[in-house]
py3Dmol code that shows the C-alpha trace and the ligand (Angstrom):
import py3Dmol

protein = """\
ATOM      1  CA  UNK A   1      93.220 205.401  82.682  1.00  0.00           C
ATOM      2  CA  UNK A   2      93.431 202.289  80.563  1.00  0.00           C
ATOM      3  CA  UNK A   3      93.431 198.975  81.879  1.00  0.00           C
ATOM      4  CA  UNK A   4      95.754 196.805  79.735  1.00  0.00           C
ATOM      5  CA  UNK A   5      97.263 193.356  79.562  1.00  0.00           C
ATOM      6  CA  UNK A   6     100.490 192.896  81.380  1.00  0.00           C
ATOM      7  CA  UNK A   7     102.918 190.596  79.737  1.00  0.00           C
ATOM      8  CA  UNK A   8     103.913 192.716  76.716  1.00  0.00           C
ATOM      9  CA  UNK A   9     104.283 195.873  79.105  1.00  0.00           C
ATOM     10  CA  UNK A  10     106.302 194.045  81.586  1.00  0.00           C
ATOM     11  CA  UNK A  11     108.620 192.716  78.911  1.00  0.00           C
ATOM     12  CA  UNK A  12     108.722 196.239  77.308  1.00  0.00           C
ATOM     13  CA  UNK A  13     109.909 197.551  80.534  1.00  0.00           C
ATOM     14  CA  UNK A  14     112.037 194.848  82.068  1.00  0.00           C
ATOM     15  CA  UNK A  15     114.827 197.111  82.796  1.00  0.00           C
ATOM     16  CA  UNK A  16     112.697 199.263  85.138  1.00  0.00           C
ATOM     17  CA  UNK A  17     111.004 196.282  86.814  1.00  0.00           C
ATOM     18  CA  UNK A  18     111.238 196.615  90.732  1.00  0.00           C
ATOM     19  CA  UNK A  19     109.630 194.780  93.421  1.00  0.00           C
ATOM     20  CA  UNK A  20     107.337 196.972  95.719  1.00  0.00           C
ATOM     21  CA  UNK A  21     105.787 194.571  98.088  1.00  0.00           C
ATOM     22  CA  UNK A  22     103.152 196.553  99.895  1.00  0.00           C
ATOM     23  CA  UNK A  23     102.998 195.919 103.683  1.00  0.00           C
ATOM     24  CA  UNK A  24      99.419 196.973 103.905  1.00  0.00           C
ATOM     25  CA  UNK A  25      98.286 194.766 100.990  1.00  0.00           C
ATOM     26  CA  UNK A  26     100.814 191.926 100.555  1.00  0.00           C
ATOM     27  CA  UNK A  27      98.178 189.866  98.290  1.00  0.00           C
ATOM     28  CA  UNK A  28      98.174 192.598  95.834  1.00  0.00           C
ATOM     29  CA  UNK A  29     101.508 194.286  95.562  1.00  0.00           C
ATOM     30  CA  UNK A  30     102.709 196.319  92.653  1.00  0.00           C
ATOM     31  CA  UNK A  31     105.205 193.980  91.205  1.00  0.00           C
ATOM     32  CA  UNK A  32     106.530 196.099  88.404  1.00  0.00           C
ATOM     33  CA  UNK A  33     106.262 199.767  87.517  1.00  0.00           C
ATOM     34  CA  UNK A  34     107.990 202.314  85.327  1.00  0.00           C
ATOM     35  CA  UNK A  35     108.282 205.859  86.315  1.00  0.00           C
ATOM     36  CA  UNK A  36     109.553 208.506  83.874  1.00  0.00           C
ATOM     37  CA  UNK A  37     109.677 212.051  84.794  1.00  0.00           C
ATOM     38  CA  UNK A  38     109.688 213.577  81.080  1.00  0.00           C
ATOM     39  CA  UNK A  39     106.551 214.649  79.680  1.00  0.00           C
ATOM     40  CA  UNK A  40     104.693 212.600  77.112  1.00  0.00           C
ATOM     41  CA  UNK A  41     105.721 209.360  78.311  1.00  0.00           C
ATOM     42  CA  UNK A  42     103.588 206.709  79.953  1.00  0.00           C
ATOM     43  CA  UNK A  43     103.783 205.208  83.515  1.00  0.00           C
ATOM     44  CA  UNK A  44     103.104 201.622  83.549  1.00  0.00           C
ATOM     45  CA  UNK A  45     101.756 199.779  86.730  1.00  0.00           C
ATOM     46  CA  UNK A  46     101.834 195.983  86.823  1.00  0.00           C
ATOM     47  CA  UNK A  47     100.048 194.235  89.696  1.00  0.00           C
ATOM     48  CA  UNK A  48     100.400 190.732  91.107  1.00  0.00           C
ATOM     49  CA  UNK A  49      97.536 189.398  89.723  1.00  0.00           C
ATOM     50  CA  UNK A  50      98.763 190.486  86.314  1.00  0.00           C
ATOM     51  CA  UNK A  51      96.516 193.539  85.810  1.00  0.00           C
ATOM     52  CA  UNK A  52      98.174 196.520  84.338  1.00  0.00           C
ATOM     53  CA  UNK A  53      97.467 200.101  84.240  1.00  0.00           C
ATOM     54  CA  UNK A  54      98.677 203.025  82.056  1.00  0.00           C
ATOM     55  CA  UNK A  55      98.949 206.429  83.455  1.00  0.00           C
ATOM     56  CA  UNK A  56      99.456 209.678  81.424  1.00  0.00           C
ATOM     57  CA  UNK A  57     102.146 212.207  82.742  1.00  0.00           C
ATOM     58  CA  UNK A  58     103.027 214.868  83.620  1.00  0.00           C
ATOM     59  CA  UNK A  59     102.595 213.430  87.042  1.00  0.00           C
ATOM     60  CA  UNK A  60     104.718 214.064  90.123  1.00  0.00           C
ATOM     61  CA  UNK A  61     106.571 211.061  92.136  1.00  0.00           C
ATOM     62  CA  UNK A  62     104.117 211.726  94.907  1.00  0.00           C
ATOM     63  CA  UNK A  63     101.219 211.873  92.820  1.00  0.00           C
ATOM     64  CA  UNK A  64     102.255 208.740  91.068  1.00  0.00           C
ATOM     65  CA  UNK A  65     102.440 206.642  94.397  1.00  0.00           C
ATOM     66  CA  UNK A  66      99.098 208.161  95.585  1.00  0.00           C
ATOM     67  CA  UNK A  67      97.558 207.030  92.278  1.00  0.00           C
ATOM     68  CA  UNK A  68      99.155 203.578  92.464  1.00  0.00           C
ATOM     69  CA  UNK A  69      97.626 203.073  95.911  1.00  0.00           C
ATOM     70  CA  UNK A  70      94.227 204.033  94.842  1.00  0.00           C
ATOM     71  CA  UNK A  71      94.277 201.946  91.779  1.00  0.00           C
ATOM     72  CA  UNK A  72      95.404 198.985  93.856  1.00  0.00           C
ATOM     73  CA  UNK A  73      92.295 199.617  96.270  1.00  0.00           C
ATOM     74  CA  UNK A  74      89.910 200.006  93.288  1.00  0.00           C
ATOM     75  CA  UNK A  75      91.103 196.684  91.757  1.00  0.00           C
ATOM     76  CA  UNK A  76      90.868 195.106  95.244  1.00  0.00           C
ATOM     77  CA  UNK A  77      87.084 195.774  95.375  1.00  0.00           C
ATOM     78  CA  UNK A  78      86.418 193.973  92.084  1.00  0.00           C
ATOM     79  CA  UNK A  79      84.295 190.843  92.596  1.00  0.00           C
ATOM     80  CA  UNK A  80      86.499 187.494  92.679  1.00  0.00           C
ATOM     81  CA  UNK A  81      85.006 186.242  89.594  1.00  0.00           C
ATOM     82  CA  UNK A  82      85.898 189.524  87.728  1.00  0.00           C
ATOM     83  CA  UNK A  83      89.507 189.358  88.988  1.00  0.00           C
ATOM     84  CA  UNK A  84      89.865 185.840  87.966  1.00  0.00           C
ATOM     85  CA  UNK A  85      88.730 186.735  84.389  1.00  0.00           C
ATOM     86  CA  UNK A  86      91.119 189.606  84.110  1.00  0.00           C
ATOM     87  CA  UNK A  87      93.984 187.637  85.404  1.00  0.00           C
ATOM     88  CA  UNK A  88      93.246 184.804  82.752  1.00  0.00           C
ATOM     89  CA  UNK A  89      91.871 186.395  79.686  1.00  0.00           C
ATOM     90  CA  UNK A  90      95.015 186.433  77.780  1.00  0.00           C
ATOM     91  CA  UNK A  91      95.859 182.847  78.564  1.00  0.00           C
ATOM     92  CA  UNK A  92      92.327 181.819  77.512  1.00  0.00           C
ATOM     93  CA  UNK A  93      92.661 183.624  74.235  1.00  0.00           C
ATOM     94  CA  UNK A  94      95.921 181.863  73.494  1.00  0.00           C
ATOM     95  CA  UNK A  95      94.451 178.537  74.460  1.00  0.00           C
ATOM     96  CA  UNK A  96      91.396 179.053  72.204  1.00  0.00           C
ATOM     97  CA  UNK A  97      93.692 180.068  69.247  1.00  0.00           C
ATOM     98  CA  UNK A  98      95.751 176.769  69.951  1.00  0.00           C
ATOM     99  CA  UNK A  99      92.744 174.720  70.049  1.00  0.00           C
ATOM    100  CA  UNK A 100      91.145 176.138  66.877  1.00  0.00           C
ATOM    101  CA  UNK A 101      94.528 176.241  64.920  1.00  0.00           C
ATOM    102  CA  UNK A 102      94.904 172.280  65.430  1.00  0.00           C
ATOM    103  CA  UNK A 103      91.441 171.896  63.713  1.00  0.00           C
ATOM    104  CA  UNK A 104      90.216 169.638  66.739  1.00  0.00           C
ATOM    105  CA  UNK A 105      86.713 170.146  65.652  1.00  0.00           C
ATOM    106  CA  UNK A 106      87.311 169.395  61.954  1.00  0.00           C
ATOM    107  CA  UNK A 107      87.810 165.673  62.107  1.00  0.00           C
ATOM    108  CA  UNK A 108      87.034 162.577  64.471  1.00  0.00           C
ATOM    109  CA  UNK A 109      90.690 162.151  65.274  1.00  0.00           C
ATOM    110  CA  UNK A 110      91.095 166.011  66.188  1.00  0.00           C
ATOM    111  CA  UNK A 111      87.964 165.715  68.345  1.00  0.00           C
ATOM    112  CA  UNK A 112      89.150 162.540  69.941  1.00  0.00           C
ATOM    113  CA  UNK A 113      92.514 164.482  71.016  1.00  0.00           C
ATOM    114  CA  UNK A 114      90.341 167.455  72.271  1.00  0.00           C
ATOM    115  CA  UNK A 115      88.284 164.804  74.548  1.00  0.00           C
ATOM    116  CA  UNK A 116      91.552 163.135  75.700  1.00  0.00           C
ATOM    117  CA  UNK A 117      92.757 166.744  76.538  1.00  0.00           C
ATOM    118  CA  UNK A 118      89.501 167.348  78.565  1.00  0.00           C
ATOM    119  CA  UNK A 119      89.742 164.166  80.220  1.00  0.00           C
ATOM    120  CA  UNK A 120      93.331 164.547  81.490  1.00  0.00           C
ATOM    121  CA  UNK A 121      92.345 168.137  82.861  1.00  0.00           C
ATOM    122  CA  UNK A 122      89.011 166.847  84.675  1.00  0.00           C
ATOM    123  CA  UNK A 123      91.154 164.041  86.044  1.00  0.00           C
ATOM    124  CA  UNK A 124      92.425 166.738  88.411  1.00  0.00           C
ATOM    125  CA  UNK A 125      89.172 168.506  88.849  1.00  0.00           C
ATOM    126  CA  UNK A 126      87.326 165.394  89.894  1.00  0.00           C
ATOM    127  CA  UNK A 127      88.353 165.237  93.472  1.00  0.00           C
ATOM    128  CA  UNK A 128      88.010 168.938  93.832  1.00  0.00           C
ATOM    129  CA  UNK A 129      84.341 168.694  93.221  1.00  0.00           C
ATOM    130  CA  UNK A 130      84.196 166.661  96.358  1.00  0.00           C
ATOM    131  CA  UNK A 131      86.038 169.411  98.458  1.00  0.00           C
ATOM    132  CA  UNK A 132      84.430 169.568 101.823  1.00  0.00           C
ATOM    133  CA  UNK A 133      84.840 173.535 102.233  1.00  0.00           C
ATOM    134  CA  UNK A 134      84.069 174.215  98.834  1.00  0.00           C
ATOM    135  CA  UNK A 135      80.862 172.113  98.974  1.00  0.00           C
ATOM    136  CA  UNK A 136      79.694 174.616 101.771  1.00  0.00           C
ATOM    137  CA  UNK A 137      80.164 177.484  99.418  1.00  0.00           C
ATOM    138  CA  UNK A 138      79.366 176.255  95.845  1.00  0.00           C
ATOM    139  CA  UNK A 139      75.805 175.021  95.149  1.00  0.00           C
ATOM    140  CA  UNK A 140      75.340 171.530  93.836  1.00  0.00           C
ATOM    141  CA  UNK A 141      79.227 171.228  93.725  1.00  0.00           C
ATOM    142  CA  UNK A 142      79.015 167.367  93.130  1.00  0.00           C
ATOM    143  CA  UNK A 143      76.601 167.555  90.369  1.00  0.00           C
ATOM    144  CA  UNK A 144      78.657 170.096  88.277  1.00  0.00           C
ATOM    145  CA  UNK A 145      81.359 167.367  87.933  1.00  0.00           C
ATOM    146  CA  UNK A 146      81.721 166.158  84.257  1.00  0.00           C
ATOM    147  CA  UNK A 147      84.407 163.761  84.769  1.00  0.00           C
ATOM    148  CA  UNK A 148      82.159 160.562  84.351  1.00  0.00           C
ATOM    149  CA  UNK A 149      80.598 162.126  81.235  1.00  0.00           C
ATOM    150  CA  UNK A 150      84.161 162.292  79.656  1.00  0.00           C
ATOM    151  CA  UNK A 151      84.585 158.608  80.484  1.00  0.00           C
ATOM    152  CA  UNK A 152      81.486 158.047  78.561  1.00  0.00           C
ATOM    153  CA  UNK A 153      82.562 160.259  75.730  1.00  0.00           C
ATOM    154  CA  UNK A 154      85.963 158.345  75.441  1.00  0.00           C
ATOM    155  CA  UNK A 155      83.990 154.989  75.363  1.00  0.00           C
ATOM    156  CA  UNK A 156      81.686 156.347  72.603  1.00  0.00           C
ATOM    157  CA  UNK A 157      84.835 157.438  70.588  1.00  0.00           C
ATOM    158  CA  UNK A 158      86.122 153.642  71.126  1.00  0.00           C
ATOM    159  CA  UNK A 159      89.230 155.181  72.799  1.00  0.00           C
ATOM    160  CA  UNK A 160      90.810 153.456  75.934  1.00  0.00           C
ATOM    161  CA  UNK A 161      90.942 155.638  79.166  1.00  0.00           C
ATOM    162  CA  UNK A 162      94.361 157.138  79.555  1.00  0.00           C
ATOM    163  CA  UNK A 163      96.322 155.876  82.575  1.00  0.00           C
ATOM    164  CA  UNK A 164      95.545 157.582  85.911  1.00  0.00           C
ATOM    165  CA  UNK A 165      97.763 160.342  86.864  1.00  0.00           C
ATOM    166  CA  UNK A 166      99.172 161.494  90.137  1.00  0.00           C
ATOM    167  CA  UNK A 167      96.576 163.971  91.656  1.00  0.00           C
ATOM    168  CA  UNK A 168      97.874 167.275  92.323  1.00  0.00           C
ATOM    169  CA  UNK A 169      97.732 168.203  95.952  1.00  0.00           C
ATOM    170  CA  UNK A 170      95.130 170.946  95.814  1.00  0.00           C
ATOM    171  CA  UNK A 171      93.699 170.925  99.154  1.00  0.00           C
ATOM    172  CA  UNK A 172      93.700 174.734  99.828  1.00  0.00           C
ATOM    173  CA  UNK A 173      90.194 175.859  99.262  1.00  0.00           C
ATOM    174  CA  UNK A 174      91.170 178.884  97.504  1.00  0.00           C
ATOM    175  CA  UNK A 175      93.547 177.257  95.161  1.00  0.00           C
ATOM    176  CA  UNK A 176      90.951 174.737  94.421  1.00  0.00           C
ATOM    177  CA  UNK A 177      88.258 177.301  93.822  1.00  0.00           C
ATOM    178  CA  UNK A 178      90.694 178.775  91.224  1.00  0.00           C
ATOM    179  CA  UNK A 179      90.893 175.463  89.427  1.00  0.00           C
ATOM    180  CA  UNK A 180      87.009 175.023  89.453  1.00  0.00           C
ATOM    181  CA  UNK A 181      86.687 178.445  88.099  1.00  0.00           C
ATOM    182  CA  UNK A 182      88.486 177.174  84.905  1.00  0.00           C
ATOM    183  CA  UNK A 183      86.439 173.982  84.847  1.00  0.00           C
ATOM    184  CA  UNK A 184      82.965 175.729  85.389  1.00  0.00           C
ATOM    185  CA  UNK A 185      83.918 178.545  83.052  1.00  0.00           C
ATOM    186  CA  UNK A 186      84.786 176.361  80.236  1.00  0.00           C
ATOM    187  CA  UNK A 187      81.004 175.342  80.262  1.00  0.00           C
ATOM    188  CA  UNK A 188      80.502 178.694  78.544  1.00  0.00           C
ATOM    189  CA  UNK A 189      82.763 178.143  75.729  1.00  0.00           C
ATOM    190  CA  UNK A 190      81.234 174.531  75.440  1.00  0.00           C
ATOM    191  CA  UNK A 191      78.104 176.250  74.206  1.00  0.00           C
ATOM    192  CA  UNK A 192      80.061 177.380  71.033  1.00  0.00           C
ATOM    193  CA  UNK A 193      82.197 174.092  70.860  1.00  0.00           C
ATOM    194  CA  UNK A 194      79.150 171.621  70.867  1.00  0.00           C
ATOM    195  CA  UNK A 195      77.779 173.166  67.745  1.00  0.00           C
ATOM    196  CA  UNK A 196      81.185 172.449  66.125  1.00  0.00           C
ATOM    197  CA  UNK A 197      80.955 168.903  67.617  1.00  0.00           C
ATOM    198  CA  UNK A 198      77.470 168.312  66.195  1.00  0.00           C
ATOM    199  CA  UNK A 199      78.668 169.078  62.766  1.00  0.00           C
ATOM    200  CA  UNK A 200      80.956 166.059  62.852  1.00  0.00           C
ATOM    201  CA  UNK A 201      78.447 163.860  64.333  1.00  0.00           C
ATOM    202  CA  UNK A 202      78.764 164.116  68.279  1.00  0.00           C
ATOM    203  CA  UNK A 203      75.913 165.138  70.393  1.00  0.00           C
ATOM    204  CA  UNK A 204      75.086 165.453  74.079  1.00  0.00           C
ATOM    205  CA  UNK A 205      73.985 161.783  74.018  1.00  0.00           C
ATOM    206  CA  UNK A 206      77.035 160.309  71.976  1.00  0.00           C
ATOM    207  CA  UNK A 207      80.495 161.623  72.279  1.00  0.00           C
ATOM    208  CA  UNK A 208      79.847 165.049  73.297  1.00  0.00           C
ATOM    209  CA  UNK A 209      78.126 164.546  76.544  1.00  0.00           C
ATOM    210  CA  UNK A 210      80.620 166.824  78.666  1.00  0.00           C
ATOM    211  CA  UNK A 211      79.717 169.684  76.367  1.00  0.00           C
ATOM    212  CA  UNK A 212      76.074 169.602  77.200  1.00  0.00           C
ATOM    213  CA  UNK A 213      74.652 172.239  79.461  1.00  0.00           C
ATOM    214  CA  UNK A 214      74.224 171.845  83.126  1.00  0.00           C
ATOM    215  CA  UNK A 215      70.302 170.886  83.647  1.00  0.00           C
ATOM    216  CA  UNK A 216      69.515 174.498  84.811  1.00  0.00           C
ATOM    217  CA  UNK A 217      71.216 175.868  81.813  1.00  0.00           C
ATOM    218  CA  UNK A 218      74.686 177.375  81.084  1.00  0.00           C
ATOM    219  CA  UNK A 219      73.842 181.171  82.089  1.00  0.00           C
ATOM    220  CA  UNK A 220      72.258 180.214  85.448  1.00  0.00           C
ATOM    221  CA  UNK A 221      74.677 177.538  86.473  1.00  0.00           C
ATOM    222  CA  UNK A 222      77.576 180.016  85.752  1.00  0.00           C
ATOM    223  CA  UNK A 223      75.861 183.000  87.584  1.00  0.00           C
ATOM    224  CA  UNK A 224      75.206 180.704  90.581  1.00  0.00           C
ATOM    225  CA  UNK A 225      78.820 179.730  90.673  1.00  0.00           C
ATOM    226  CA  UNK A 226      80.031 183.312  90.256  1.00  0.00           C
ATOM    227  CA  UNK A 227      77.809 184.546  93.011  1.00  0.00           C
ATOM    228  CA  UNK A 228      78.931 181.766  95.297  1.00  0.00           C
ATOM    229  CA  UNK A 229      82.695 182.537  95.028  1.00  0.00           C
ATOM    230  CA  UNK A 230      82.081 186.346  94.979  1.00  0.00           C
ATOM    231  CA  UNK A 231      80.272 186.132  98.286  1.00  0.00           C
ATOM    232  CA  UNK A 232      82.836 183.875 100.006  1.00  0.00           C
ATOM    233  CA  UNK A 233      85.114 185.988 102.302  1.00  0.00           C
ATOM    234  CA  UNK A 234      87.128 182.876 103.204  1.00  0.00           C
ATOM    235  CA  UNK A 235      88.491 182.534  99.593  1.00  0.00           C
ATOM    236  CA  UNK A 236      91.859 184.279  99.243  1.00  0.00           C
ATOM    237  CA  UNK A 237      91.826 186.133  95.679  1.00  0.00           C
ATOM    238  CA  UNK A 238      95.594 185.774  95.211  1.00  0.00           C
ATOM    239  CA  UNK A 239      95.601 182.065  95.858  1.00  0.00           C
ATOM    240  CA  UNK A 240      92.395 181.576  93.727  1.00  0.00           C
ATOM    241  CA  UNK A 241      94.240 183.389  90.958  1.00  0.00           C
ATOM    242  CA  UNK A 242      97.418 181.162  91.344  1.00  0.00           C
ATOM    243  CA  UNK A 243      95.116 178.121  91.083  1.00  0.00           C
ATOM    244  CA  UNK A 244      93.190 179.481  87.929  1.00  0.00           C
ATOM    245  CA  UNK A 245      96.583 180.427  86.281  1.00  0.00           C
ATOM    246  CA  UNK A 246      97.884 176.895  87.098  1.00  0.00           C
ATOM    247  CA  UNK A 247      94.927 175.080  85.801  1.00  0.00           C
ATOM    248  CA  UNK A 248      95.170 176.927  82.386  1.00  0.00           C
ATOM    249  CA  UNK A 249      98.934 176.044  82.461  1.00  0.00           C
ATOM    250  CA  UNK A 250      98.048 172.466  82.816  1.00  0.00           C
ATOM    251  CA  UNK A 251      95.449 172.453  79.997  1.00  0.00           C
ATOM    252  CA  UNK A 252      98.153 174.145  77.811  1.00  0.00           C
ATOM    253  CA  UNK A 253     100.729 171.492  78.645  1.00  0.00           C
ATOM    254  CA  UNK A 254      98.370 168.637  77.938  1.00  0.00           C
ATOM    255  CA  UNK A 255      97.549 170.248  74.613  1.00  0.00           C
ATOM    256  CA  UNK A 256     101.249 170.563  73.632  1.00  0.00           C
ATOM    257  CA  UNK A 257     102.597 167.338  75.102  1.00  0.00           C
ATOM    258  CA  UNK A 258      99.782 165.119  76.056  1.00  0.00           C
ATOM    259  CA  UNK A 259     101.919 162.129  77.095  1.00  0.00           C
ATOM    260  CA  UNK A 260     104.774 164.007  78.803  1.00  0.00           C
ATOM    261  CA  UNK A 261     103.176 166.260  81.386  1.00  0.00           C
ATOM    262  CA  UNK A 262     105.219 166.956  84.678  1.00  0.00           C
ATOM    263  CA  UNK A 263     102.882 167.699  87.438  1.00  0.00           C
ATOM    264  CA  UNK A 264     103.709 170.708  89.650  1.00  0.00           C
ATOM    265  CA  UNK A 265     101.104 171.917  92.091  1.00  0.00           C
TER     266      UNK A 265
END
"""
ligand_1 = """\
43
HEM
C 89.684 173.139 77.693
C 89.713 174.380 77.045
C 89.138 175.749 77.727
C 89.008 176.097 79.012
C 89.696 175.552 80.211
C 88.229 177.262 78.986
C 87.883 178.187 80.165
C 87.059 179.291 80.044
C 86.861 179.907 81.250
C 87.345 179.845 82.589
C 85.734 180.899 80.750
C 84.962 181.911 81.710
C 85.485 183.354 81.524
C 84.897 184.332 82.462
O 85.363 184.380 83.573
O 83.836 184.832 82.109
C 85.483 180.575 79.453
C 84.551 181.272 78.693
C 84.453 181.341 77.378
N 85.223 180.558 76.586
Fe 86.560 179.066 77.223
N 87.831 177.537 77.701
C 88.285 176.541 76.884
C 88.105 176.459 75.485
C 87.591 177.347 74.722
C 87.409 177.350 73.343
C 88.357 176.278 72.476
C 86.688 178.314 72.795
C 86.226 178.812 71.527
C 87.023 178.864 70.609
C 86.167 179.019 74.045
C 85.324 180.004 74.113
C 84.914 180.550 75.213
C 83.641 181.586 75.312
C 82.962 182.049 73.905
C 83.413 182.053 76.728
C 82.510 183.129 77.011
C 83.012 184.235 77.300
C 82.210 185.199 77.706
O 81.155 185.267 77.767
O 82.796 186.481 78.223
N 86.696 178.378 75.178
N 86.291 179.562 78.992
"""
view = py3Dmol.view(width=600, height=400)
view.addModel(protein, "pdb")
view.setStyle({"model": 0}, {"cartoon": {"style": "trace"}})
view.addModel(ligand_1, "xyz")
view.setStyle({"model": 1}, {"stick": {}})
view.zoomTo()
view.show()
């Protein structure tokens, strides 16, 4: 059994896509599948959190549905942080490539655009770091917020702060946790990005404050965040994943058209 990315598979098999809402597990329905009875063809299962599985025939229809059910159960037992990672890996890779292909760490102007992108994204995260329910789940929630560092970074760069934007109405704790997963996870990539920023003169005390690690260190800070959301039964995985995917979509849109972003919750 191979775990594969979904979008290509889903497109390949569009003609076979069917909705199979599962009454027992509505939050984790099979949203697409392709059953072919001939030998030597693959069966693709695509689930609502965009995980996909490939099964090798020969396999009978009844066995196929049994396997589908057990795969869903198996995936449902993964920790939330792992499901978030699996649901957003390809989106993250595309974003990395877009940022790097724009040479944003090669010149001061490119870097300024990167900090503006981060500022716009963190403007939406800022209120979520004060979320009452999440404050009871995630340790040091308010101390994790990097929005004020981004304001200082823009000051260091001599860049006026962009006009405030309409806040996204992210009140649901699960959706908000998905957004925060993207913000907190980006602190891992920041360990690599700060080295590039330093090469063009920006440091944790000038222009690249928001890329510095949390005081306890990147690894520990990330592990504590992951453990907190993995042990919070009140968080709904499907809504967390929606939040994380929406957060990545916003970063992407800010990258592509910084001045012209329509805000959809
Ligand atoms: C604003 C843009 C970015 C956002 C929102 C973002 C988001 C994330 C997230 C959510 C994670 C955690 C993944 C997990 O669950 O383990 C992560 C990890 C990481 N990111 Fe990014 N990222 C961004 C930009 C970048 C860029 C430009 C690079 C490098 C080219 C990068 C490199 C990495 C690396 C190396 C990791 C660690 C992966 C691992 O240990 O498995 N990120 N980032």
